[in-house]
N, C-alpha and C positions, 0 to 999 in steps of 0.2 A: 585560283589562288597562286599557282606557280607564276603567272604573268605579273601579279601584284608584287610578289617577292622579288622579281627580277628588275623592277623599276628602279629600286634604290641603287643597285650596282651600276646600271646603265647611266643613271643621272650622275653618279660619281665619276664615271669615265668621261662623260661629256664635259662636266665641269673641269676636270683636270686638263682635257685637251684644249678647252677654251683658255684656261689660265696659261698654259704653255705657249699658245699662239700669241696671246697678249704680251707675255714676257719677251717673246722673240721680236715682236714689233718694237717694243720699247728699247731693247738692246740695239736693234738695227738703227733706230732713230738717233740714239746716243752716239753710235759710231759715225754716222754721216755728219752729225754736228761736229764731232772731233776732227774729221777730215777737213771740213770747211774752215775750222779755226786754224788748223795747221797750214792750210793753203794760203789763207789771208795773212797769217803771221810771217810767212816767207816772202811776201811781196817785195820788201826792200832788198832782200838778198838776191832775188831774181833780177831786179833792176841793176844792182851792182855787177852781177855776173855778166849781164848783157853789155853794160858799158865797158867792162874789162875786155870782153871778147872783141868789141868793135875797135878798141884801142890797140889790142894785140894784132888784129888784122891789118890795121893801118901801118903799124911799125914794121910788120913783116913785108908789106908791099914796098916800103922804102929801102929796106936793107937788102944787101946781096946775100944769097944763100951761102952759108958757111959749110965747110966740109964737116961731115959728121965725124965725131971722135970715135975712134975704135972702141968697141965695147970692152970693158974690163973683164978679164977672166975671173970668174968667181974663185975665191980661195977654196982649195980642196978641203974636204972634211965632211964627216957624216952630219955634224950639227948644222952646217950651212945648208946642206941638201934637205934636211928635215924641215928647217925653217922656211926654205923656199917652197917646199911642197905644201906646208901649212898655209902660207900666204895665198898660194894659188887656190887651194880648196876653199879657204874662207872667202876669197874674192868671188868664187863661183857659186857657193851655196848660200851665203847670207843674203845677197841681193834677191835670189829666187825665193827664199823663205819670206823676205819682207814683201815681195810682190804678191805672193800667195796670200799672205795675211791681209794685204790691202783689198784683195778681191773677195775675201770672205764677207758675207753680209753682216757678221758681228765678230767681235774679238774672239780669237781662238781659245783664250782662257774662259770666256763666257760659254763657249760650246762645251768645254769639258765640265763646267759647273752644271750646265743644263742636263748633260748626259747623266751625271751622278744623281741629280735630283730626280730624273726620270726613272732610274733604276730603283731608287728608294720608293718612289710613288707606285711603281709596278708591284713591288713587294707588298705595299700597304693595300693596294686595290685587290690583289689576288687573295690575300689572307683576311684583311679587315672587312672587305665587302662580301666575302664568302664565295668568290667565283671559283676558287680552287679549294677543294676540301682539305682540311688539316688532318692532324693525327686523331683518329677516332678510337684509339685503344682504351681511353678512359670514359667513353660515353656509352649510353645504353641504346638499344634499338629505337627508342623514342626520339633520339637525336638531341644532343646538346647537354642533357642532364648527366651527372656523374653516375657511375655504376653503383648499384646498391651494395651494402655490406653483406657478407655471406658468413653465417655461422656454420661451423663444421662439427657435427655430432657423430660420435662413434656408437653404432648400434651393435657392435660385436664385442667379444671378450678379448680381442687382440690389443695388447697394450701399445700405446703410441701410434695407433693407426690414424687417428684424427690429426695428430701433429704432422705426420708424413704427408697426408693428403693436403693439409693446409699449406705447407711449404712447397710441395712439388706439383700441386695441381691448381689450387685456388689462386695463390699469389703468382704462380707462373702464367696463369691466364689473364692476369692484370686486375684481379679483384682484391679488395681489402677484406681481410678476415675479421670476423667479430669473435663471438664466443667459440672456444674450442674445448669441447667437453664430451661427456657421455650421455646417451639417452637413458630413459628410465627402464627400458626393456629391450630385448633382442629384436633386431630388424632383419628380415630375410633378404630384401633387395634394396639396393641404394636408390634413393629417391630425392628429388629436389622439391622442397615445400616453399610456398610463397604466401605472403600476406595479401589481402585483397588489393587489386590494382597492379600487381607486379607479376602477372603471368608472363608477359612478353620478356621481362627480365629473367624469369626462371627458364624460359625456353632458350634465351641467349646463353645462359650459364650452362645448360645441358649441352648445347652445341660446342661450347668452349672446352668442356671437360671430356667430351666424347673420345678424343684421341688417346686418353690415358685411362679413363674409367669405362669406356664403352657407352652404349646407348643408355641414357638415364631418363626415367619418366619424371613428370612434374605433376604436382597436385597441391590443392590448398593446404595450408598449414593447420595442424591440429593443436589442441590445447596444451598438451604436455610438451611438445616440441617448441611451441611458441614461448612457453615459460622458460625453457632452457636456452632458447636462441636470443632472448633479450630484445633489444631494439633492432636487430637485423631483419631486413626485409625478406631475405632468402635463408633457407637452412638446408645444407647438404648433409643428409642423413645417410651414413654409411652402413650398408647391409653386409650380410655374410657372403654375398657374391663377390665382394671386393675385399674380403678379409686378408687375402694374400698380397695385396698391393704393397710394393716396396720391400717385400720380404726376400727378394733376390731370386 
């Protein structure tokens, strides 16, 4: 059964990897086509540059070398120095960036887009396919189903005991409280009662309330408690052993 459940996530990962590889090939093909078009479009310019170079070489061979003019001294000033430094940096960095961009298999912007899509896809795969467990605070031990409602019944003569336990114990443990009322008679020990089919939920609730109420037994619900608990699947019936809870 575990192998069958794992097929879906594995197929999802394989499908995503295949789509990512296909997108990579499409982007690479588009980039190569763009390079070819740019190269073909610059053919007249290259021919003109070659002709000008030949003509300049011929003129240089016919003319005598002229004395080089002394270099002009740059005007002083911080602004001119900054402008000169910026021109040198731009002339050194921009050609390198352009060359690196040409060497990439796809456009750099496409790489950033693919990385962003990959991050989103990883989040979907890990949570949507269930490869990484999410927050289980609101699920029962059976897995996936919401935690059942818990009725809190006061089996003591201490006024407000059920309200305190409902706020400080039941809700604090992540359960939704149902009826908060009194029992029809005095109860010696606190017990968690459950309707048929909810014993695992009762055991989980007993474990959740143990830090504050101590070890609590579980048992099937009885008629009187069922009538007072209403539609709740669990009933936390408070006994005299917990009558001092929250009294300071």
